[in-house]
N, C-alpha and C positions, 0 to 999 in steps of 0.2 A: 652916536646912539643917544637919544633923549631919554631922560628918566623923569617920570611923573610920580609924585608922592601925595597921597591923600591921608590926612590924619583926622580921626573922629574920636569923640568921647561921649560917654553917657554917664551922667553923675547926678545924684539927687542930694538934697540937704540932709535927709534922714540917715543917709549912710549905707543903705542897702544896696545901692548900685554905684559903682565907681570904676568904670571900665574904659579901655581905649581900643581902637581898631585902626591899624595902619596898613595901607596898601601901596606898594611900590611897583610900578610897571617900568621895566627896562627892556626894550626890544620885545623879544618873544617870551620873556620871563615875568612872572608875577610873584612877588614875595609879600606875604601877609604876616603881620605880627599883631598879637592881641593878648589881653590879660588885664590885670589890675593897673590902674594909673600909678605911675611912679615905680613900677617894677619892669623887669625885662620882658616878662610874658613868654609866650611860646611862638614859634615861627612855623610857617608852612610855605613851601615853594612849589610852583607849577610852571611847566614850560609848554608852549603852544606852537603850532605849525607856523603861524605868522604873527606879526606885531598887532595886526588888526584884531585877530582872535584873542590875543592876550589882553588888549585894551577893553574889548567887549566883555570878557569874563570878569575883569576887575570892576567895570562899571556895574555889572549885575550884583557883585558882592557889596559894593558901596551903597547902591540903592536899597538893597535888602536891609542893611544896617540902619539907614536913614529912616526907613519905614518903621523900624523898631525903636526909634527915639534917639539914635546917635546924631550928633551934629558936628560940623567942622570946629576944630579947637586948635589952640597953640600948645604944642608940646612943652611941658614944664610949668605952665601957668597954674595948673592944679597940682597939688602935692599928694604924695602917698598918704593914705589914712592908716592909722595904727589899728592893729588887730586886737580884739579883746581877749585877754587870758582870764579864764574863770578863776576866781580867788575866793576861798572859803576861810573864815576865821575858825579854824578847826579846834575844838576844845576837847579835852580829855574826858572820856566817858567814866562815869562812876559805877557802871554796871559790872557784873562779873565777867571774866574773860571768856571769849569764844574759843572753841576747840579748833585751833589753827594747825593744820597738818604740815604745811610748808609755806614759806614766804620768800618771794623773790624781790630783790631790790633793783628796780630798773634804772635808778639814778636821778629821776626827776618826777615831779607830779604827773600822774598818769590818768588819762581819760578813756583811752581806747581799750576795749576788751572783746574778745570773742573766744568761745570755748566749744569744742565738739569732742567726739570720742577719741580723736587722734592727737589733738594739740590744743594748747592754750596760747593766745596771742595777747600782748600788751603793747600799747603805744603811748609815749610820753611827750612832755613839752620840749624835749631836746630834739624831737624828730626821730627818735629811735623806736624801732619795733622789734620785739623779741618773740620767738616762739619757743614753747616748752612742751615737754611731754606731760601727760596727766599726773605723773609722779614728780614733776618739777625739774627735769633735766633740760637745760637750755640747748636748743638745736639750731637756731638761726638768729641772725642779727641783721637788721636793715637800717639804713640811714637815709631819711627823707630830708628835703631841703628846709623844712620848718616844722613847727610843733604839730603833733598829731591831735586832731580834734576828736576823732572817733574811728572805730573799726566796725565795719558792717559786713555781713555775709549775704550773698545773693546766690543761693544754691551752691554750686561748686566754688564760686569766686569769692575772694576776700578783698575788700577795698579799705584803704585808709584815707580819710578826709584830712587834708593838710592845710596849714595856715598860709601856704603860698598860693592858695586859690585853686589847687588841683586835687583830684582824687586819683589815687594810685592803685592799680591792680597788683596785688601781691601773690597772685596764684601761680606765676611762672618762676623761672630761675632768677629773674631780676625784676624789680618793680618797673611797671610801665605806666606812664600818665594815661589814664583812661577817660577822664572828664576834666574840662576846664570850667570851673564855676564862676570865678572872677568877681563875684560879689565882694564888697569890701570887708564884710564882717560876718561870715557864716558861723552859726553856732552849732548846727547839727546837720547830719546827712542820713539819708536812707536810700537803698536801692532795691527795686523789685523788678525782676525780669528785664534788666537793662535800663529801666526808667529811674532816673535819679531825682530826688526831691531835696532841696536845700533850704533851711530856715535861717533867718539872719537876725541881727541885733535890733533892727527896726520893726520887726514883726512881718517882714516880707517872706514870701514863699516862691521859689523858682523850681519849675519842673522841666527837665530836659530828657530827650530820648537817647537811644544808643549811639546816634551820630552827633551828639552834643548840640542838637538843634532844639530850640525852645518849643515846648508844647504849650505852656501857659505860665502865668505868674499871678500872684494875688497879694493883697495887703490885708492883714488881719486888723481887728479892732484894738488889739493890744500890741505890745512890743516884746523884745527878748524871747525869740522863738527857740527855746532850749529843747523842744520836743518836735520831732517829725518821724512818723512811721508810715510805711506804705504797704498795702496789700493789693490783691488783684482788682479791687474795685475802687479804692479810695486812698486819699492822703490824709493823715491825722496830724494836725498842726497844733501844738500846745504852746501857749504864750501867756502874757501877763493877764489876759482877760478870759482864759479858759482854753477849751479844745474845740477846734473847728475842723469839720470833715468836708473834703472837696472830692468831687468826682475825678477819677484818675485821668481820664482822657480829655475832658472838657474844662476842668477847673471850676465847674459850677458848685456853689456852696450847697451842701446837702443838709447839714445841721450845724448848730453851734451850741455847746454846753458850757455855761459859766462854771468856774471852779472857785472854791474858797481859797484865796491866795493865788499868787502867780505860779504857773507851771514851771518847774525847774528840771524835770526829767520825764521821759516817757518810755513805757514798755508796751509790747504788743503780743497778744496770743490770738488764737484763731477766732474767739468770740468776743473779745474785749480788748480795750487799751487801758493802761494804768498810768495815771498822772501823779507824780510826786510834786507836792506844792510847798510854798513858803508858809502855809498855815498848819504845818506839822501833820500832814495827812497824805495818804495815797487815795485817790479817787478812782474807782473802777467804773469805766464807762462802756456800756455795751455798744456794739457797732451800729446800732440804730440811734445812738445819741443819749440814751437814758442812763443816768447815774444809778448803778445797781448796788454799790456797796462802798463804804468808807473804812479805811484802815488808819486808826489814830496813833500817831507817834508823839514823842515828847519834844521834838525840835524840828526845824525845817528839813524837809526830805530832799536830798540831793541825788538820790538814785533809788531805783526800785526794779524788781524782777518778779517773775512768777514761774511756777512749774507748768509744763505744757498742759497738764490736765486741770489746772486751776486749783489744785488741792492746797497749795501753799502760795502765799504772797510774801515777798521780802522787801525790806526798805532799809536804806542807810541814811543817817541824819548828820547834821553839821557838828555833832558832839561825839563823833567817832563810835557811835553805837549802830548795831545792826539788829533788825527786828524780823520775827517770823509770825505770820497770821495764818489762821486756817480759812477755809472757804466761806465761813460764816462771818468773817471779819473779826473774830476773837483773837487777841494777842496771845500767842503761845509762849514767846520768850523775847527778851531783850538782852544782848550781850555786847561787850566791848571788843572792837576789832584789834586793839593793841598796836595799830599801825596807821592811825589817822582816819579821816572821814572818807567814805566811799564815794568817789566821783561817778563810778559805773559799777554794775554787777551783773552776774549771770548765774543761773542755777543749772546744774547738769549732774545727773546720776547721784543724787543725795549729797552733792557738794555745792557750796556756794562760793563763787570766785569773785573777789573784789579787786578793783584798782583804786588807789587812794591818793590823798593829798601828799603823802610822804613818798610816793613813787612806788609803792609796793604792789605786787600782784600776790594776793593771799588766797590760799585754798582752805576753806572751812569745812569741817565735817558736820553736816547738819542732819545726819541720821538721828532718829529719836533716841537711840542708845547713847550716842555721843553727847547730845544736848543734855540728857538726864545726868550723865557723868559730870559734865561741865557745871551744872547747877549744884552739884555736890562737891565742887572744887577739884575734880579729877580731870586733868587735861593731858592731851598727848604732848610728846616732846616735839616742839616745832622745829622743823629743819629750816635753817636760814641759808638762802642761796644767793650768791653773788654772781654778777655777770662775768663769764669767763673771758679770757683774752682770745678773741676771735674777730676776724675781719668783718666789717659791716658791708653789706651789699647795697649799693646806691642805685637809684634809678638810672636808666640808660636809654638813649635814643639811637643806639647802634645795634646792629644785629650780626650774629655769626653768619658767615658765608659757607654754603655747602653746595656740592655739585650733585648730590644724590638725594632724592626725596625719600628714598627708603619706603617705609610703611606710613609716612606722614600724608597729610592732606595738603594739596597745592592750591593756593589762592593767588589771585592776581589783582594788582592795583591799576585802575583805569581812570582817566579823566573824562568826566561827563558834565557838560554845561559849566565848566569852571570849578567843579568840585571833584575831589579825589574819592573814589569809592573802591571797595574791595569785594570781589566775588569769588566763589569756589569754582575751580576749573577741573578738579578731580571728578570722575564719573560718580553718579549716584546722588548728586545734590542739585538743587534748583539753581541754575546759573544766573537767574535774574535777582535773586535775593542778595541784599547787602550783607556784609560780614562786619560785626563790631570789631574794630581793629585800631590799635594805637595810632593817632594822627601823626605823632612825632616821627614815625618810621615809614609813613606812606610815601611812595615815589612812583609816579606814573610809569606804567610799563613793567614795573618790577614784579617778579613772582616770589612767593614765600612758601615755606613749608611749616605747617603747624602740627602739633601732636594730634589734635582732634578738633572738630567743630561740633557744636550742639545746637539744635534748633531751639529758638526761644519758646517759652511756654505758650505764648499767645500766637506764635507763628509769624512768618513774614521776614525773618532775618536769622542769621546764624551768629553764634558767639564762639570765640576761640578759647580752647582749653590747652594749657601747658605752654611749652616753649615755642618761640618763633625764630626761624632761620630764613635767610634770603638765599634763593637759588641763584648761583652765579657760575 
């Protein structure tokens, strides 16, 4: 049996692209490995009826990559590129102390945060993700392969962007690799209805769909893309030269708005995006590109957030201070976090949640009565929370085997044109629609049971909710 190996790479000097793609054809089998250059990457195996069909499918894959800019290369000639860790020279605030209800020590500098009515999530540079109840009780601990860059929510689903080049779905019992970005230095990610946008160190922007297939890419006029936010119509990309908006489906530039200073963080609400900048300000930009308001701080702004109704805008600076502004842009207060500078933040139900340079997840009471009391020096007794001794749940590419589908939804993995796709076989669903499904566990001919599937907001495909088991 002969074995044919094709090894391709795509790499640019700016550092936004540094990927490999390896195809091995052995008889009726095709093995594909892809990811960042210098790393193991992820693998995908397919089997075909004949060796000729296997070779044809492999050639189709290779030609598609060549059309996208990949070229033959020698494995090992290019080296792995280091991933940027965000570092702030965090200084101590001279402001009065904020009313901190509780503070959780995650153990390392933290970037990722997501909060809703049920839970609070924090992800740190050790690759650990913790979930807590709104009152600060730790409920889960996950261990990802590398530092967590950000946590983003897309309806029911919670995703963690990781420095190993992957995005993990944390919505089930175990983390599953949902997307492979593979760019060498991704700074931020956002996901909307299954479409993922990734911004990188060189000012590049990559947008891929629910099957990890590229929709489009763009290069901004600036670099250091610390902001990317997505909605149903567009992608908002913040970088050193301002904020650029692209059409979601085509990548066409719709508008560009310069900012004073480099964009260091971005937040989104229904009618506007908010860009925190190195020029000590948050700039509110309407979704038609007009700068509608400026919120002035006293140091570089490394995080910002807003209440859903736009009544309040919050900012965190590099001097461990946090600010609140009203809808007119008037500063209402400035207080000290007491636990470092806020890398990210989120407002929910009169609470402001921060993740900081010290690794803390802090819950601040920002109700008017609490702020008034803090201004008079009356503070709550802060509850200090340590991570309990509990096993960390790691990503997995294996699935539990079950003989009974029960009340679950049955889906099937099929090979079509050299690509593995998943379709629903349970009655009541469109059998022609693809299902967004982890690539690591796809196997041609296998059937799986999932807790539920949901139609995407724009239609055309389904998304898995909950646990995944294999029928056997």
